[in-house]
N, C-alpha and C positions, 0 to 999 in steps of 0.2 A: 504494500500500500504506500502511496506517495503523498507527501504533504505539499499543499500549495503555498508558496512563500507569500507572506503578507507584507505590504509596504509599511515600513516603520515610520511613525511620526515622532519627531524629537520632543522631549518633555519640556513643559514650561515651568513646572514645579514638581515637587515630589508627589503631588496628588493629582495634577492636572496636565493635560496635553495641549500643545499649541499647534496651530495649523502650519503647513509648510511656509517657509519664508518666501516673500515675493521675489521677483527677479531683480528688483531695484529697491534698496532700503538704505536708511541712514541712521547715524548715531551722532548725537551732540554731547559734548562733555566739557566740564569746567577745566579739566586737566588731562591732556593726552601725553602718555609716556610712550614714545615710538619704538622702544627696544634698543635702538642705537641712535644717538643724537640728543639734542636738547628737547626737553618737554615743551609742549605748546599749550598755552592757556586759551580757554574758550574756543575749542577746536571742533571739527566735524569730520566724519568718515562716511563715505558713500560706498556701498557694496553692490556689485552686480553679480547675481547668482553666487558663485563661491569665491570671487576675487574682490579685492579692494580696488576700486576704480578712481577714487579721489580722496586726498587727505589734506587738511590745511586749516587755517583759521576760519572761524565762522563768518568773519567779515569779508573773506575772499571766496565764499561759496559761489560757484557758477550759477547763473540765473536758471539754467535748466534743471537744477536740483532743488530750487527753493520751495517747490510745491510738494516735495516728498514728505511723508510722515517720518519724523525723527524720534527715535528712542532717546531719552535724556538720562545721562548717568553722571555721577560725580567725577569718577576717574576711569579712564579707558587705557588699556594696555594690550600688547600682544598676548595671545594664549601662551601659557608657560610650558616649559619642557622639563622632563626628568630624563637625564641622559644615562642613568644607571639604575635600572629597576628590573625586578623579576616577577613574573606571574606564574608561580608554581602551583597555586591552588591548595597548598597545605596549611596546616595549623601546627606550629611548633609546640610540642608538649614539653613540660619541665623535664630536664635531664636528657633531652634528645638533641642531637645535632640537626640542623636544618635539612641535611641531605637524607637522613633517615625518613623524614616525613614525606619527601618527594617520592621516594621509592614505594612507600606503603600507602600512598593515597591513590585510589583508582583514577584513571585519567578522566572518566566521565564526571566523577565527583569534582575533580579539580576544575574542569571546564565550567561546571555550574557555579562554583564559587568565584571563579575569575570573572564571570559576567557581572557580579556584584562589585568586585575590585575595580573593574573597568569603569563602572558608573561612579564609584567613589573618587577615582582619579580625575575623571572629567569634571565632576562637580567641585573639586578642589581648585579648578582653574587650569589644569594641565591638559591641554588639547593635543599634545604629542609626547611620546615617550620613546626612548631608545632602550629596548629590552636586551640585556646582555646575558641571556639564558632564561628559558622558560617556555611555557605553552602559549604565551600571548601572541606570538607571531603566527601561530597556526590557528588561533581563534579569531584573529583580526578580520579575516574574510567575512565573518558573521556581522561585524560592525559595518563593513563596507556594503553589505547587501541589506542592512537595516534590521537584521534580526535582533540585535542587542545594541546597547548604547556604550560607547567608549571612545577613548582618544585615538589618534593616529598612532600606530605601533610600527616601529622600525626595529626588527628583531634580528639577533644573531642566531636564533633558534637554540643552539646548545653551546655552552662554553667548551672549548677544546682543551683537554688536559693530557699530560703524559700519564702513563700508568704509575700509580702511587703519588700522583700530584694532587693539587688542590681540588680538581674536579672528580677525583676518585672517591669511592665510599670505602674507607680503609678497613672497617670492621666487618665487611662481608666478603665472601669468596669472590675472587676476581671474575670467575665465569658468570656468577650471578649478576654482577654489575654489567658485564659485557652483553649478556642476554637482554637485560633491561634497556640498555642503550640501543640495542638493535631493534627493540620493539617499541620505540617511541619515547623513552625517558629523555628529557631535555638535557642530556649530558653526552660527552663524546671523549673516548680515550684513544690515543694513537701514539706510536713510537717510531722514530726513524723518518727520514725525508719522504719516502714514497707513501707511507701511511698518512703523514701529515697533509700531503697534497690531496690525497683521495678524500680525506675527511673534510677539507675545505670544500671540495666539489660536492660532497654529500649535503653539507649545510646549505649551499647555494641551491641545490636541487630541491631542498625542503622549503625554500623561500627566504633564506637569510638575506637581509639588506645590509648587514655588516657582519664581521667575523670577530668572535671573542676568544682570546687565548688566556691561559693561566701561565704567566711567566715567572711566578714566584709561589711559594706556599701561601696558605691563607689562615684566617681566624676560625671560621666555622667548620673547617675540615678537622680531622683528628690527629694524624700522625706527622704531617709535614710542618715545617717551621716557616713562618711568614718571611723570614730573611733569606731562605734558601732560594736560589735561582732554579727555575724549572724549564725544561726543553733546552737543547743545545742551541747555539747561535745559528748553526746551519738549519736546524729544524724551524726556528723562528723565521729566518729569512725565506725559507721555502713556503711557509704559510702566508707571509706578507706578499710575496711575489705571485703566488697563485691567486690570492684574493684580488690583487691589483689587476689581473687579467680580466676579471669580471667587474671591475670598477668598485670593488668592496673595500672599505677602510677597515683597519684592524684595531680593536680595542684590547689593551693588555692589562689584565689583572696583575698588579705588581705592588708588593709592600716593600721588600728589601731593595737596597741600592743596586746590588749586582743584577737582579732581575730587571730593574728599571733601565740600567745602562744597556743590557743585552737587547731589551725590547726596542729601545730607541735606535740602537745601531742596526737593528733588523728592519726599521722603517715603519713601526706602528704609528697610527694617527693619534691615539689617546692613551694616557696612563691613568689607570683606575686605582684609587686609594692612595698610592704613593707615600705610604707612612714614613719611610726612612729616606725620603728625598732630601738631598743636601745641595750645597752650592754647585758641585760638579754636575749633578743631575739637572739643576735649574739651567745651567749654561748650555747643556746638551739639548734640553727641551726647546730652548729658544732658537738654537742653531737649526734644529730639525723642524721647527714650526709645529711642534706637537701640542696637544691640548691636555690639560690636567683636569681630571674629574675626581675631586677629593672625597666624596661621599661622607660628609661630616655627620649627617643625621644618624646613620647606623652606628657610628662610634659614640656620639654624644648621648643618644637615647639608650644605646646598649649599656653604657656605663651606669645608667640609672637603674638598670634591671639585671644586674650581674647574678643575683641569686637564682635566676631561672635558667642560667646556662650551665652545661656540664663543666666540671672543674677545669678540664684542659682548655676548653674554649673561653672560659672566664679568665684564665691566666693570659691567654694570647690577646684577648680583648684589652686587658689592662696594659699589657706591654706595648701594643701598637698605638693605643690612645695617647700614651705619654709622648710618643714621637710624632704622631700624625698632626697634632695641633701646631707644633713648631714647623713642620713641613708645609702645611697650608699657608701659614703666615709668611713663610719664606718665599713661596711661589708668588703670592700676591705682591710682596715688597719688590720683587725683581721683575715684575711685569710678565710673568708666564701667562699665556692664553688659558683661560679657565672657562669650563662649562660646568653646570651643576647637575648632580645626580645623588640620589638618596640611598640606594641599595635596599629599598623596601621590598619585602617578599612574602609577608605573612597574610593570611586571609582573616585572622582575628583582628577586628577593628581596634580592640583595646591593647593589642600587642605593641611593644616598642618598635617593631618592624612592620606594623600593619599598614595597608594601603590607605591613602586618603590624607596622610600627614605630610605630603610632599613639600608643601610650602615652607616647612620649618627649615629646609636646606638653605633658603634665601636668608633667613635670619642668621644661621650659623656662618654664612659667607661674610656677612657684615661684621659679625663678632670676630671673625678671623682677620679682618682688616680692610675689606672692601667698603666703598661708599655704597649707599642704597642704589644709586643709579648704575654703578658697576655690577652689583649683584643681579639687578634686573636684566642687564645686558647679557650676563653670563647664563641666565636662565631663559633667555629669549633669542636674541640675535646671534649669539655665538653658538648656541646649541646645534642648529642644523649642520654646522661645519664639522661636527664629529662624524658625519656620514660621508665626508670626502666628496667624491664626484657625484654621489647620489643625493646630495643635500637638497631638500625641497625648498621652495621659495616661501618661507614662513618664518615666524619669529620677529617680524618687524611690521609696523603699520606703514606700509609703502604701497604706492600704486603698482598693481600687477602681482602683488603677493596674495597668498591664500588668506581668506577672510576668517582667520582664527583670532578671536579677541575675547577679552574678559573685562568686566566692569567691577570696580572695587568701591566699597563704602566711603573710604577716605584715602588720602595720599600715603602710599608706602614710602615716599621720600621723606616724610616726617616721622613715620613709625613703621619700620620695615616688618615688624612682627605681625602687622595686620594681615599679611599674606599667609600666615601660619594657620589661620582659622578659616575653615571652609565657609562659615556663615558670613564672612566679610566679602566673599566673592558673590556678587549679586546676580551677574549675568555671565553666561558662557555661550559664545558663538563658535561653531566649528564648521568650516566650509560654508560660511554664510548662514547657517541654520542655527536657530536659537534653541539651546538645550537646557538652559537654566535661567530663570528670572524670578523675582519675588512673587510670592503667592498673592493672587488678586485679593 
């Protein structure tokens, strides 16, 4: 028996639906923050279908647009980006590592939960995410066809790890892990140049828009050390070169310095976490025009909830946190290009790593040394650059760009923490369609 697809209508509120957006619509605002460049007071934006067709001061509004119906909001910004997120569909229980929950959660259950996580993410003002491992990339077609609500998802599908590396599940038999990977688990193990090349091709075959590698040990895995380098330089170069053949940028999970240096020399586009980044790493990042994604949220929020972590993960969290704060401040001080990512992954809304808290990353960026305007640019205009040649035209309020916008109750330039609370995001437009607005 076949189901007939139903056309999805974007929500106006949590309890009501709104009609399809017209082909031409407008928004007026007391303050427009464009993503890159100076804010504009008393501004307007005109949208034609899914694109921005005009932006400027209300006093300069072309005559042909003056008869449009304009939605009026206090503050207007580009839709936000989370450049490091995971949609695994699991709920991390006390005493378990995150990887165990991925393996033990049925894929169908994970998918159902992720539909809620997608909605939470979009309602938090995040119209786009770069998923660096998870089921989100394979579920995103349901968003595109209108079956469920969610952000734009640019996914790596699975993080690529060497055997015994950060992406392995160390307390299970290796064949069990390999069998799970072969049957849809969003993880991938490979060793040696030929296997690395083939694994990149497999990820692209599954729809990956970027490639994620584990170039050092990690915090939430069990037996590896975050400071250990993983994959040889030859393997890393092979992955980057193969990805480049298909215009895919490579994101490298790296905590330790040696892993960071190896990944940069191999040609990766982004360094994720970078906990032990120092002056030498900073200089190399600037030379290579690499982007830093510090994932402060998972560190800062994790440090508040250490009792729920297994002892080995608790120890690694404490060790990396002590270094990551210094590394983040150092990167900001020296002008490294930065995009923002949270590393959120849990389906429990109350968990420290639960989806929907994405806006807190902007607060932590300012706490680390950015100005509010710099932090907003890192979460909007810079973010698409993490995808390299496949970067979409979004993240800025400019003519010809995707009509992904959010409205905020008051200026985040005065209080950046306002973006941390989903209730302060009053409107969300994605592709020109209104998905969130105040309840009538």
